[in-house]
N, C-alpha and C positions, 0 to 999 in steps of 0.2 A: 488584459482584455476588458476587465470590468470598467476601467476608466474610459476606454474607448466607447463602450456600449452606453454607459450611463451619463458621462459628461457631455458627449456629442459637441465638442468644441467646434465653433464655426471654422471652416476651411481645414479641418483635420483630415487625415487619410480616410478615416472611417466615413466621414460625411462625404468626401469626394467619391468614394467607392459606392456608397449607398445611392448617391445622386446618379451615378452611372447605371446602377441596377434599375433604378426607377425610370430613367430615360429609356432603357430597354423595354420596360413594362409599357411605357407610353407608346413607343413604336409599335409594339404588338397589338395594342388595343385601339389606337387612333383610327384605323381604317374602318372600324365598326361604330364609330361615334359620329353623331351630328351635333352641331353647335347648340341646337335647342333641346337636346336630350336632358331629361332629369337623371342625374348620376348620383348613385350612392356608393361610398367607399366604406365597406364594412370591415372594422378592425384597421382603421386607417393610421393608427398610432398618432404621430404628431402632424400628419397631413402633408408630407412632403410631395406625394404623388398628386394630391389635390392641388397643390401649388403649381406644379408643372402643368396640370390641366388648365388652371386658371390663367397662367401665363400664355397659354396657347388658345385662348378665346372661349373656353368652356365656363359658363357662369352659373349654371343651375346645379350646384354641387353641394352635397351634404355628406358629412362623415360621421361615423358611429364608432366610438371606442370607449371601453370601460375604465380607462385610466384618467384620473383627475389631472395628472402631470401632462399627458398627451393632449388633452383638451385645452389646457392652458397654453402650451407651446404652440399648438395649431393656431390659436387666436392671436397670440402676441408675436410670434415670429413669422408665420405664413399668412395671417389674416384670412383664414378659411373657417367655414362654419363646421365645427365638430360637436356632436352631442354626446354627453356622457351616457352611454348605454351599451347594451349588447343586442345582438340580433334576436336573442331569446326573449327580450323585453317586449312589451306591447308597443309596437311602433306604428300602429295603424294610422295615427294622427299624421304621420309623414306622408301618407298616400303611396301611390305606385311610382315606380321608376322605369325608365327605358333601358338603363344600363346599371348593373351592380358589379362592383369590383371587390374581389376577395384576394388580396395580395399578400402572400405569406401568412395566412391565417388558418387555412384548412388543417394544417399539421398540428394545430394547437386545440382543435375541437373534439370534444369527447363523443358527442352524439351526431355523427356526420349526416345521417339521413334526416333527423329532425331539423338540423341546421339548414340543409339544402331545401327542405320543404318550406321553412320559414322564408328563405331567400326567394324561392319560386313564387310564393304568395305575394311578395312585394314587387314582382316584375309585372309590367304591363304585358298584355298579349303580344307575342313577337319580340319581347324584350330580350336582351342579351346579358350574359354573365361572363365576366373574366376572372379566371382563377390562375394564380401563379403559386407554385409550391416547390420545395426542394425535390429534386429527382433522385430517388434512392438507387437508380440504376447508373447514376452518373456523378457521384461525388468526387471532389478532387481536394488535394491538400497542397499548399505552397508555403514555403517558409518566408516568402516575401511579404512585407507589410503593406504592399499596395493592394492587397485583397482584404475583404472583409474578414473579421476575426474567425468566423466559422470555417474559413479556408486555411487557417494558419495552425490549427491544432488538430491532431488526429482525433477522429470521432466527435469533433465539435458539432457536426451536422446532426449527430444523434444526441442532441440536446435533451435534457430531461423535460424541457418545456414542449418538445415535440412528441406527442403521443400517437401520431400516425405518420406513416411513411408511404410515399406514393411513387409509382412508376407511370409511364404513359398509359399502359394498359389499365392499371387499377384506377386511375383518375377518370379515364373514359368509361370504364364499367360503372363507377360510382355515379357519375353524372347520368348515364343512360338509365340506370335503375331508378333514378329520381325524376325521370321525365324530361331531361335535357337533350337536345340534339347537338352533336359536335359540328361546329362550323370550321374550327381550325385548331390543330394541336401541334405544338412544336416543342422541341427540347434544345437547350443550350447548356453549356457546361454547368452542371449541377442544378438546373432549373427547368421545370415543365411550365409551359404557358398554354392555356386552352381558352378558347372562346366557344360558348354554347348558347343555344337559344331554346326558348319554350314554344 
């Protein structure tokens, strides 16, 4: 598993499955996007989803990730703009956004309310937020190597890196408490996808 996660060889099963997951993310969020939107991908890692957006005509994209490695790969492999930072940093200089993506990030965040309030403060009035996170009500395991590593090992989805676990109900409650209105909430095998607005 370690080599699949950290080497990320081009055209590996891991990369193909990750690309499929990100294409699903794109399908979920594209109906809420306009080509001229300012889009922030918070915790974008190496920028694969930003690359999909770029390839589909979205050009006003900025990613934020705390990893030096991720920023380097985003620039060199995908030619997308990623800033080495965290949403908890002072990012006022970036301005406001029409759409913010938090794709498989929320499960890693210690202070969820503070995080969501920072995100809310970065959205334009009427802006939208897309969150995708593992669905604790719907994990699955397969021995097939055609799935991502977290689906090949028992309890892998309960990674030590995941300090929060969400269901559709808890995700909706968290967003509601933080002043977001649900536009769409759906579940797919092991994943919750939600679009909210302020």
